[in-house]
C-alpha positions in Angstrom: 66.1 67.9 35.0 62.5 68.1 34.0 62.7 65.2 31.7 63.8 61.7 32.6 66.8 60.7 30.4 66.4 57.7 28.3 67.9 54.5 29.7 70.8 53.5 27.6 70.7 49.9 26.2 73.6 47.9 26.7 75.4 46.0 23.9 74.6 42.6 25.2 70.8 43.6 25.8 70.6 45.0 22.3 72.0 41.8 20.8 69.5 39.7 22.9 66.6 41.7 21.6 67.7 41.4 18.0 68.2 37.7 18.5 64.6 37.4 20.0 63.1 39.3 17.1 65.0 37.3 14.5 63.9 34.0 16.1 60.3 35.1 16.3 60.4 35.9 12.6 61.8 32.4 12.0 59.3 30.8 14.1 56.4 32.6 12.2 58.1 31.5 8.9 58.4 27.9 10.0 54.8 27.8 11.2 53.5 29.3 8.0 55.4 26.8 5.9 54.1 23.9 8.1 50.6 25.0 7.7 51.1 25.4 3.9 52.7 21.9 3.8 49.8 20.3 5.7 47.4 22.0 3.4 49.1 20.8 0.3 49.2 17.2 1.7 45.5 17.2 2.8 44.6 18.8 -0.6 46.4 16.1 -2.5 44.8 13.2 -0.3 41.4 14.8 -1.1 42.1 15.1 -4.9 43.3 11.4 -5.1 40.1 10.2 -3.4 38.1 12.4 -5.7 39.7 11.0 -8.9 39.2 7.5 -7.6 35.5 8.2 -7.2 35.3 9.7 -10.7 36.3 6.2 -12.2 32.7 5.3 -12.1 31.1 8.6 -13.0 30.4 10.2 -16.4 32.4 13.5 -16.6 32.0 15.7 -19.6 34.6 18.3 -18.7 37.5 18.9 -21.0 38.9 22.6 -20.6 40.9 24.0 -23.3 43.6 24.9 -20.8 44.5 21.2 -20.4 48.0 20.3 -21.8 47.5 16.9 -23.4 49.4 14.2 -24.9 49.4 13.1 -28.6 46.6 10.6 -29.1 47.1 7.7 -31.4 44.2 7.5 -33.9 44.8 3.6 -34.2 44.6 3.0 -30.5 41.9 0.6 -29.2 39.0 1.7 -27.2 39.8 3.1 -23.7 39.0 0.7 -20.7 35.7 1.6 -19.0 37.5 2.1 -15.8 39.2 5.1 -17.2 36.8 6.6 -19.6 35.6 9.4 -17.3 38.9 10.1 -16.0 40.2 10.5 -19.6 37.4 12.9 -20.4 38.2 15.0 -17.3 42.0 15.3 -18.4 43.3 13.9 -21.7 46.8 14.0 -20.3 45.9 10.7 -18.4 47.7 7.6 -19.6 47.1 5.1 -16.9 46.9 4.3 -13.1 49.7 2.9 -10.8 49.0 1.1 -7.6 51.3 -0.6 -5.1 49.6 -2.5 -2.2 50.1 -1.4 1.4 51.5 2.1 0.3 49.7 5.3 -0.7 51.0 4.9 -4.2 47.6 4.8 -5.9 47.6 7.5 -8.4 46.9 8.4 -12.0 49.8 8.6 -14.5 50.1 11.6 -16.8 51.9 12.5 -20.0 52.5 15.9 -21.6 54.5 17.4 -24.3 56.0 19.6 -21.7 58.0 17.2 -19.6 58.5 19.4 -16.7 54.9 20.4 -16.4 53.8 17.6 -14.0 56.8 18.3 -11.7 54.6 21.0 -10.0 51.1 20.5 -11.2 48.4 17.9 -10.1 46.2 15.8 -12.5 43.6 18.7 -12.5 46.5 20.9 -13.8 46.5 23.1 -10.6 49.8 24.2 -9.1 50.9 21.7 -6.6 54.6 21.2 -5.4 53.6 17.4 -4.9 53.3 17.2 -8.7 51.9 14.1 -10.4 53.3 10.8 -11.6 54.2 11.1 -15.2 56.0 9.4 -18.1 58.3 11.1 -20.7 57.0 12.6 -23.8 58.7 10.0 -25.9 57.2 6.9 -24.3 54.1 5.3 -25.8 51.3 3.3 -24.4 50.1 2.4 -27.9 51.8 0.8 -29.6 53.4 0.2 -26.2 57.1 1.1 -25.6 59.3 -1.8 -24.4 60.0 0.1 -21.1 57.6 2.7 -19.6 59.4 4.9 -17.0 57.2 6.6 -14.4 58.7 9.5 -12.6 57.6 11.0 -9.4 58.7 13.2 -6.4 60.0 11.5 -3.2 57.8 13.6 -0.9 58.7 13.6 2.9 55.0 13.4 3.6 54.9 10.1 1.8 52.9 11.4 -1.1 53.7 10.5 -4.7 56.8 8.1 -4.7 57.5 8.9 -0.9 57.0 5.2 -0.2 58.9 3.8 -3.1 62.0 3.7 -0.9 60.5 0.8 1.0 61.9 -1.4 -1.8 65.3 -0.6 -0.6 64.7 -3.6 1.9 64.5 -7.1 0.6 62.1 -8.0 3.4 59.7 -5.4 1.9 60.2 -6.7 -1.6 59.3 -10.4 -0.4 55.9 -9.3 0.6 55.3 -6.8 -2.4 56.6 -8.5 -5.3 53.8 -7.2 -7.7 52.9 -3.8 -8.9 49.6 -2.9 -10.7 50.0 -0.6 -13.7 47.1 0.0 -16.0 47.3 2.0 -19.3 44.2 3.5 -20.8 44.0 0.3 -22.9 45.1 -2.7 -20.8 45.4 -3.7 -17.3 48.8 -5.1 -16.1 50.4 -6.8 -13.2 54.2 -6.5 -13.0 56.8 -8.5 -11.1 59.6 -6.5 -9.6 63.2 -7.6 -10.8 65.5 -4.9 -9.6 65.8 -2.1 -7.1 68.9 0.2 -7.2 70.5 3.5 -6.6 71.7 5.5 -9.5 73.2 9.0 -10.3 72.3 11.2 -13.3 75.1 11.3 -15.7 76.5 14.2 -17.8 75.3 14.3 -21.4 78.6 13.3 -22.8 79.4 10.5 -20.2 79.4 7.0 -21.7 77.2 5.0 -19.2 74.0 3.0 -19.1 71.4 5.7 -18.4 68.3 3.9 -17.3 66.2 7.1 -17.8 66.9 7.0 -21.5 66.0 3.4 -21.9 62.5 3.3 -23.7 63.2 0.6 -26.5 66.3 -1.5 -26.9 67.6 -1.6 -30.4 68.4 -5.3 -30.4 68.2 -8.3 -28.1 71.9 -8.0 -27.4 71.4 -4.4 -26.2 68.4 -5.4 -24.0 70.4 -8.2 -22.4 73.3 -5.7 -21.7 70.9 -3.4 -20.1 69.3 -6.1 -18.0 72.9 -7.1 -16.8 73.8 -3.5 -15.9 70.6 -3.2 -13.6 71.0 -6.6 -12.2 74.5 -5.8 -11.1 73.3 -2.6 -9.6 70.5 -4.1 -7.7 70.3 -4.0 -4.0 69.4 -7.6 -3.8 68.8 -10.8 -6.0 65.2 -11.6 -6.9 65.9 -14.5 -9.2 63.4 -13.1 -11.7 64.5 -13.8 -15.3 63.6 -11.6 -18.3 63.8 -11.8 -22.0 63.7 -9.4 -25.0 60.0 -9.8 -25.6 59.1 -8.6 -22.1 57.3 -5.3 -21.4 59.0 -3.3 -18.6 57.9 -0.9 -16.0 60.5 1.4 -14.4 59.6 3.7 -11.4 62.1 6.5 -10.7 62.3 9.0 -7.9 64.9 11.1 -6.2 67.0 9.6 -3.4 67.7 11.8 -0.3 69.4 9.2 2.0 72.4 8.0 0.2 75.4 10.4 -0.4 76.5 9.0 -3.7 73.1 8.5 -5.3 70.6 10.8 -6.9 67.9 8.4 -7.9 66.2 5.4 -6.6 64.9 3.0 -9.2 62.5 0.0 -9.2 62.2 -2.1 -12.3 59.5 -4.7 -13.0 58.3 -6.9 -16.0 54.8 -7.6 -17.1 53.4 -10.9 -16.1 49.8 -10.6 -16.6 
């Protein structure tokens, strides 16, 4: 024969080669995702630092593309700490900080409640999203309970560190949370930390994520009892109908029967 015949590839050899190709493609995909994940985390850290610096700088930027909240015309003057940030993005309603965590972020509000699930405070696409409150909540006049939502990111970004409150030993050293609105500074004392599910619309149950204002003192006390019973530990912190509350809500990835992890605090200063 003048030409060499092609060597026939056996079945096992063919399967091995296909497996190698598939594994290589998976490896490339995983590496690409890892690089993108690192970029997003680094980008988010840089933006947070930049926003912190902007507190003391005069910024005259208010692009028309910004999705903003409804401004109350009777609200008091904005605190000087947040004037420049507010001019940069009028979706800003305040700032949340918990010591010894990376929870040190601006808090946003939009008429589109899903917007900040995947946009940062400069309104760029970002899978980390931003911390935000519901469109129905008010910072002036203040709602009885302001609920701040945020993603539980594996990188620790946003509310990735909120799960530390699952341990009472952590709570004992971090009883207080700083939450400022545009109009007033605030220190809040943690009362409850609990797991919760998201109920069907027609289910009759206490739905913490719908509690903005209690209709009566009796209803308020009932809500407090519900949360106290769910709490992972007892804090001995009392509360009354006239208290201003702060609720922090994030997804829970660790507990089979839970969909959310929630921390509730009352304003003490």
